[in-house]
N, C-alpha and C positions, 0 to 999 in steps of 0.2 A: 528637302523633305516636306511632305504635306503635313500641315498642322493637325495634331491629333492622331497621326498614324504612328504605329509602333515601329521603331527603327530596327530593332533586333528581336527576333523571335527564336527561342531555343526549345527544342523538344524535350530537354531534360535539364535539371539544374546541375547534373554531374558532367564532368569534363570528358569522361570516357564511357564506352559502351559497357554492357553488363559483363562481358567475358574478361575484360582487363582487370577490374577490381576483384572479380572472383578469383582469378589466378594469383593476383598479388596477395590477397588475404590467405589463400591456400598455402603459398610459400611461407608467409609470415607465421601462420599457425603451425606449419610443420616444424619450423625452427623453434617455436615456442614449446612444442611438445618435446623436442629433443633436449631442451634446456630444463624442462620441468621434471627433474629426476624423481622428486618425491611423488608426483602424481602417477606416473607410469610404473616406476619401480614399486611404489606402494601397492598398486593393484596386483601386479605380478607376484609380489612377495606374500601378500595376504592370501591370495588364492592358492599359491603353491603350498603354504603351510596348512591351510584348511583342507586341501585335497589330499595331502600326505596323511593327515589325521584320518580322513574318511577312508582312504585306501588301506591304512593299517587296521582300522576297526572292521572294515568289510572285506578284508583280504581274501581273494579267491573264494568268493561267496558261493555257497552251495544252494542251489534252487530246486532241489529234488523234493521239497515238502512245502506246505502252504506258508510256513513262517519264512522260509528262504525266499520264496517268490515275493512276499510282501516286503521283505528287507531290500530286495533288488529294486522294486518299484520305489521305495523310499529313498535309496541312495541315488538313483537316477534322477528323481525329481528334485531332491534337495541340492545336489551339486549343480544342476542346471539352473535352478532359480537363484541360488546364492550368487552365482556369477552376475546375474542381472541386478540383484540388490546392491552388491558392492559397486558395480558400475554406476548405478543410479546415484548412490550416496557420494561417490567420489567426483562425479562430473558437476554436481550442483555448485560447490564452492568455486570451481574454475569458471563456470559460466557466469556466476554472479560477479566475480572479480573482473571479468572482461566486459561487463556491461558499461562500465564507466568509459572505457576506451571507445566502445561502439557509439555511445551517445555523443561523445566529443567529436568523433569523426563524421557522424551524420550531421551534427549542427554546423560543421564547417563545409559540408557538401563534398567531402572526400569520397565516402562510400555510402551506398544505400544499405538499409538493414537486411534486404533479401540476400545479396551475395555474402554479407558478413555471416548471417546465420547458416546459410547453405555451406559455406566453407568450413565452419566449425562442425557441421554435421558430417561432411564427407571425410574430413581429415581423421576422424575417429575410426573409420572402417578398417584400415590396415593395422591399427594398433589393437583393436578388438580381435581381429583374426590371429595376430601374433600371440596375444595373451591366451586365446583358446588353445592354440597348438601347443604352447609351452606348458600349460597347466592341466588340460583335459586329458591328453593322451596318456601321461603317466598314471592318472587315476583310473582311466579306462582299463589299462592293462593290469593294474594292481587288483581291482575288484574282480576281474575275470569276466568282463562282458563279452558279447558275441565276438569271437576271434576272426573277423573278416574285415578286409580293408573297406568294403562298401559300408558296413555297419559303423565302423569307426569314424569314417569321414562324414557320414550322414549325422552322427551324433555330434561331431565337432561343428558341422554346419548349423545345426539347430541351436547349439550353444552360442554361436556367433549371432544368430538372429535374435535369440532371447536377450543377449547382452545389448544389442543395438536397440531393441524395443524398449528396454528399461532405460538405456542412456537417452533415447529420444524423449521419453517421458520426463526424465530428470531435467533435460534442457528446457522443456516446455514449462515445467514447474518453476525453474529458476528464473524464467523470463516474466512470469506473471506475479511473482512474489517480491515484495519490496526489500526484504532482507533474507540472508541465508538462514536465519533462525526460522522464519516463516516458511521458507521452502522446505527445510528439513522436517518441520512439523507436518506440512502437507503430505510429504512423501511417506512419513511414518504412519499417517492415517490411511493412505492408499494401499500400502503393502498388505496389511492384514485383510483388507476387503478383497484384494486380488486372490489371496490364499483361500479365503472363505468360499469364494465362488469359482475356484479353480477346477473343481471336479475330483480332487483326490480325497479330501476328508468328507466332502458332501457330494456324492456322484450326481450327475446331471438330473436323472429321473427324480431324485429326492429334493431338488431345489424347488421351492414354491414357484408356481407359474409366473407370478408377478415379479420375480427376481431372476428369471432365466435369461433376460436380456443382458444381465451383468456377466453371465457365462459366455455369451456369444461375442463380447468385445474384450475378453480377458486374455492377455498374453500368457498368463499362467496356464489357463485351460488349453490353449493352442500348444504350449510346450509339452504338457502331459500327453496330449493326443499324438504328438509327433515322436517323442523319444522313448516312451515306455514300451509299447508293443514290439518294436524292433528287437528288444533284448530277449524276446521269447519267440522269435521267428522259427517257423518249422523248417529245419534244415536236415537233410540226409535221412528223412523218414518218409513213410508212405502216406501220411495224412493224419487228421485228427482221430482221437480215440473213438468218438461217436460214429465215425464212418468206417470203423474197423482198421484204422491205421495204427502205427506203432510210434507216433511222436511222443516226446517226453510228457509224462502226466504226473499229477499229484493227487493225494487223497485230501479232499477239502470238504468242509461242512457246508452243505447246501440245503437251506430251508430247515428241516428238522432232522436231517440225517447226514452221514458222510457218504460221499460217492467219489469215484475215480474220474478225473477230468483232465484233458490235456492242458498244459500250462497256458498256452496262448488263448484258448477259449475261456479259461478261468479269468485271465487278466482283462480280456475284452468285455466279458459280461460284468465283472465286478466294477470296473471303472468306466464303462460305457464308452470304449474307444475301439478302433478298428485298425489293424495292421495295414490293410489295403488303402486306408485314408491318411497315411502318414504324410504324404506329399501335399495333400490338400490342407492339412494342418500347417505345414511349412508355408504354404501360400497365404494362409490367413495371418501368420506371423509377419510375413513380408508386407502385407497390406496394412497391418497395424503399425509397422515401422514407418511406412509412407505417411499414413494418417497422422501419427504423432509428430513427424517432422514438419508436416504442413502446419500443424498447430504451433510448433516451435517457431517456424519462420514468421507466421502471422503475428504471434505474440511479440517476437523481436521487433517487428515493424510498427505495430500499432499500440503496444502497451508501454506506457512511459512510467517508470517507477521513480523517477527523480522528483516529481512533484508530490509524492505521497508522504 
């Protein structure tokens, strides 16, 4: 060998390519999920009880008046967002607990942080889909939402996206906070802010201009835009009341007097949403999920909480 010449040069400190550790951690995470009965059964149990209560309170909801329409909006919103909140709060202790294993295996050059974080992001998807199917469908039928398969499965799909958005946010928070107590405090601060700028209690036109950016990056706002209007879809009728149609309408207070308005137009105008843009809102939710997972993966790779 030539003096001073490097004898061996490796492209990576890890023994295997990216796909091998990713698959290995996926298999291990799947087995860990099956063994963690408290984690998954806890999520299913809490949501089942919660949704049965909501279904009993709002059973076969009548939406032929303004109060009924607002109640439908409330139950659709709350049950969709509560799934995300429970998912966020339940994933953080799990992610914090697994950080010690991740740091140990990274320090011994077994696995890089990227496949580790990515595996924990991917393995949650089938579980969230199963939880949504088991818990949302009974609630949907009890409340008496739109009785079509298309509307039902779109509602379930949005529920899964919202759950994954909040789960991704929870994984990110868990990776940047040194303790679970700090992570839970951070999540507790983020949730009310998301509700405040979600567009339900404070519609978008009423949000101050300098705070409207918070609406445009808010998964709660995207969820409202996606799930609310489809419950008032015009089906089996000739069109909106304003165009001479016979679609369902309500007598609502508008400005300084009452007037008759079809329910979909009422909801779209009151909450600044549009039925025709429901898939666009679903796309924004998907983009939020990707962005939150990118932050989660970067935090898992570059944030070291051991030295804090």
